[in-house]
N, C-alpha and C positions, 0 to 999 in steps of 0.2 A: 576388409580382413582380407578376402582372396589376393587382392592386389597386393597390398602389405607382404603376403606371404611368397609370391610372385617376387618380387621386386628382391627380396630376403633372397631368395635361393638363385636370383640372377646376380646379387652382391657378391654371395658366395663362388658362385662360377667364376666371376671375373677377376677376385682375389686368387683362386687357384690356379687360371690361368695367367696371370702375373706370376705367383710362383713358380711353378711346374709348367712354361708353357710349350715346350717339346713333346713332354710326355701327353698332355691335354690335345695335343694337335693330330697326335698318331693315333689316339682313341678316337678321335672325331671322324679321321679320316680311314680307320678301320670301319668303323660303323658305317661310313656311306657308302664304303666300295662294298659290305654288304647289304645295304638297301640297294645299289645300282644294281649288281649281280641278281637280286631278286626279281627286280622292274625290268631287266632285260628276258626275262623268261616268262613274261606277263604277254600272253595274246587277246585278242577279243575272241567272243564264241564262234568259231564257225571258221579264223582265219589259221593259216599254216605259221608256223613261228619259222623265222629267217633258217637259213641252213649252216652259217657259218658262226658260232656262238664265238671261234676262238678271237675274231677280231674284235667282236663287242667286249669281250672281257679284256681284252689286250688296252683298249680304247679307254673303257671306263678304270682302268688300272693307271692308266697313265694320267688322267684327268683327277683321279682320288691323290696321286702320289704328286702332283701338281700345287693341291691344299695345302703342302706343306710350306710353300714359298707366300702364303698370303701375308704373313705378318711384316715383308721385307720387298715384297713385288706382287701388290694385287692386282694389277693392273693386268701382268703375264698371266696371273692366274684364272683369271676369268678369261682372256683371250683363248687360251689352251682349254678350257675345259667348255666354250663355245662352241671352238672348233670340232672336239669330239663327240660331243653330243649331237652335235648337225651330223654327221658323218654316221653316227650308230643310227639315230632317226630316219636319215637316206637309206640304210639298208633296210628296212622295215621294221624296226624294233618299235614297239609301241609306246607311245610317250606318255609316260607317267610321272606323278611325283616321284617316285621311287626312282626313277631313272634319271630324272633332274635334280636330285639331292647335291651330287657334285657342284652342279652350275648352281643350284639356289645358294648354297654354302658359300660358293666364289663371290655371289651378288653380296650376299650380307654381310661379309667383311670388306669388300668393296666399298660398301657405304657408310660402314663405319669409320675406314682409314681416309676416306676424300671428300674433296667436296662437290658442290652441286655439279656444274659444267663436267667434271671426269663422270660421275655418274650419271647423268643425261647421257653422254656418249656411249661409254660402254655398255649400260643398262640397254638402253634403247636397240641398240647395235643388236647385242646376246640376243634380246626378246623378236626383234624381225627378222634375223637370220633364222632363230628355231621356227619362228612363228610358219614362217616359207617351207622350211624343211618337213614340218608337221602336215602343213596343206597338202604337199606333195607326195608323201609318203605312201607305198601300197599298204603300209597296216592299218590307215584309217579310212579306206575306200567306203567302210560302209555308215561311217560318218559322217554328218553333212558338215560344209565348210564352214559355216560358222561355229559349231561346236571345236573345230581342228582350231581357229585360231585362237578364240576363247579362251581354251584351255591351256595355254602357253601363255598369252600376257597375264593371265589372271595368277597361273602359280609362281610366276617370275617377277610380278609387281608386289608380292607379298616381301622376300627378302629384303627388296630394297626400302620399302615402307619401314620395315622394323630392322635396318641397320641404319637408318637416316632417323629414326624416334631414339636410336642407340646413341646413337651422335650426339644428335642435341643434348641428351641427359645428362651424357658425359660433361658436354660445354657448360650447362648449365651450373652442374654440380661444383666445378672447377673455379666457372667465374665466381659461385656462390663463396668458396674457398678462399677466392684471392680476396675477394671483399674483406671479407670476417678477417684474413691478416693484415689489410689494409687499416683497419676500423681498429685493430688490437693494437697495431703501429703507432696510428692517430694518437688512440688513448694515451699509450707510455712515452711518446713525445711531449704530449702536452701536458702529463703528470708530470714529467723532466723539468718541463718550462716553468709551471707552476712552483714548483719546489724549487730552482733556480730563484724565480724571481721574491718568494719568501724570504730566502734564506738573504738575498742581499736585500731585503728591506728589513729584516731583523737588524743585519750587519751594519745598514746607515744608523736605525735605532739606537744600536749598545755603543756605538763609536761617538755619537754625537752625546747622549748621555753620559758615558764615562770621560770621553775626552775633555768636554766642558766641566763639567763639575771637577774633575781630578785637577784642570788648570786651575779653574776657580780656589780649591783647598789648597793646592802648593801655593797659589800667590799671598791666600789671606794667611797661612801657618808663616810663611818668609815674610810677609809684614809684621806678623806680632812678633816673632821671634826678635824684631829690628826694634819692635819701638816698647820692648819688655821691659826695658829698665828706664829709657828716657819718658815712658808715655804710657804709665800703668793703666787709666780709664780708658785710651783708644785702643790698648791690647784686648783689657777685657772685649770691649764691644766688637772687636775684629775676631774674639774667639767665640763669642755668641753667634755672629753671623756665619764663620765656619761650622757650628754646628749645626745651623739652619742647611748650609750648602750641601753636607754630607746626609742629613736627612731629606732631603728635596733626592737627592742620587738615588739613595735608596727607595725612593715612592718608585722614580722611574723607571729604575729596574727593574722591581718588584713586578710595575705595570708593562714593561715589554716583555719580559719572561714569559708573563700570563699567558702572552700570546702562544707560547708553545705547548702551555697546558693547557688550555680554552677546549671547549669541546662544546656541542649540540644541547647538550642537556640542559632543560630548564633551568635547574638547581644551580646553573653554576654561576659563582661569585661575578657579579658585575666590574668590569675593569676599570679603572682611572681614567676618565674623557682625555682625549688627545690634546694635546697641549696646541696654543696657537698664541696669536698676536695680544693676546689679552692678556697673557704673562708677559708681557714685553717689560715694564714696569719693574715687576720681580726679578726680571733677566738684568734690567739697567741696575739697579738696586745691589746685585750678588757681585758686579763688575765694581761699581764703587767700593765695596770692600775689599777688594781684591787691589783698589789704588787706581781705578781704570775711571777717568769721567767718562760716563757717556751721554752727548746729545740728542735726541730726537728730534726731528723735525718734518713735517708733514703736509704736502702740497696739494691742494685739491679737496675735493669733496671724498670723504673716506665713503666705499662702497663696500655691500655686503663681499666677504668671502666665502667661496663653500669650504666643506670642513678640510679638502683634501689641499688646497691652496694654503689655506689658514695654516695648517701644520706646516707644510714646506718654507713658507714665508719666515715663521719663526724659527724652522731647525737651521736655514739659510743664516740667517742673522744671529743664533744662538753661535755657528760655529766660527762665521766671522770674528765676533768677539771674542771668543775663542782662542783664535789664533793673534789675536793682537794678544790679548793677555799672556800668551806662551812666548811671542817670538818676536814683538814689537819694540821698542827701548823708547816707550813713550807712555805718557798717563792721560790721554783721550781718547778716544773715537767719536766718529760724527755717524748717525744712521738716517738716512733719508728717505723716506716715502713720498712717492709722487704718484697720485691715483690721473692717469691719461687715457678717456675713453673705456675701452676692455680692459685695459691693462694695469698692473701694477708695478711702478718702478721701484726696486729697492736698490741704495748704494749705501756700502759700509766704507769709512774709509779711516785712515790714521797717519798720521805724519810723522812719525817715527821710522827711524830704519828697521832693518827685519835682520835678524841675526841667527847662529847656530843652524837648528832643520830647516827653518825657513828659509834658507838660501834659493832653494827651488820649491816655493811652496806648490807651484802648479803641480808638481806630481806625488802632492802628496795625498792621503786618502779622505783628509778634509776635503782639499777641493774637489775631488773625483766624486764625494758623496755630495755636495750642493752642487755637481751640474746635475748627476744622476737624478736627483729631486728634481731640480727646475723642469728636466728632458721630459720627468715621470708625468708633470699633468699640463704639457704642452709650451713652456718656458724654456727660457734660453740664459747663460750665464756665462761671463767672464770673470778673472781675475788678473790681477797682475800689477808690478809695481808702476807706481805713478811717476809721471816726468818731473814733476816739482818737488819730489819724496814720497816714501810710504808706500802705502799699500791699500787696493781700491777692490771691492767685490761688490759686482752689480749685476742685478738680475733683472728680467723682464717676466713677470709669470701674467696669465691669463686670471680675468675675476673668476672663470668659471672654467674646471679643465677640459682642453678640447681632446682628449685621448680618454680610453678606459681605463687606464692603469691607474685610475687616482687613488693615491694612499690613503687609507684611514685611520692607520694603526699608530 
């Protein structure tokens, strides 16, 4: 309790000193000048005081005025006070804590403002000079040599120790504040990064869902319009598939947007499981209703995939087939899965020329999203025209993700 109150008062004094430095310094100088003047009038019992008081008062005044420079020139302040105190003690004045007040204040401020090498040089030099002056002073003839030397060393060590503790405490508080600010900045940057990653993930999901289902719905509606008069039964089947396409789009949109409403409450409704390659037949069927025949082949023994890789593989195939539906003047596409070691190779090709906005497909959001998905699980993706015609999307994915950013939504 006492230590806490003392620290509180010390903090208040430091705050006041920071706000009004000159007024605080002037008040301390006046107080030290009074103590030095009082100390110059003290003598040992039976000892006669020095005859010339004016010299002592002048020297003490100079030493106290030099204290006003302690903030900008602490070394000069200590040197001036050491010289003035040495002359006064050599004149026969009794060495007391009151007389040493200005020197002690100068040493304290030196210890708070400088490093250890400077403190050692100026502190030990001042102690040595004043100890020698006290040892040869006539005012202390009645005192043993041991007491003459111990007194100055003890009194001058106190401000050096107190100033060093103050300097270390300030450094500790500054380091603590710097660590807190760094931790706060780190938390803010990490939060911004997580928000950006989540936005990108949701943007990819929305793009895949909306682009795929709208492209299929558009193709199905166009085919139905074309066959409405010539083949009503086929038109009816296409319109039935169109209803399934829009229903599937609504379900996936609801699941994706549910991520934005998801909370940590136990009562939250469970979200729809993330799609994977198990839904590939449904994807092939929806493409067939839009007039695109998709053939699927598998090389090697199928291996289990992690949820993130399974979702990534499905979304890449879905986006590649969506681009075929939207941009390729063809009625067929081929999807090939090859399990090789610890990687899954996926190739989606078509043979028709790409038109319209697919003239430069590598610059679209679809290819960008596919590449980001592949990289998020430690894979790679290439997309571009085939030499023999058509377009090809190929990706190599690890069976288990090699990075911590596996997507599960």
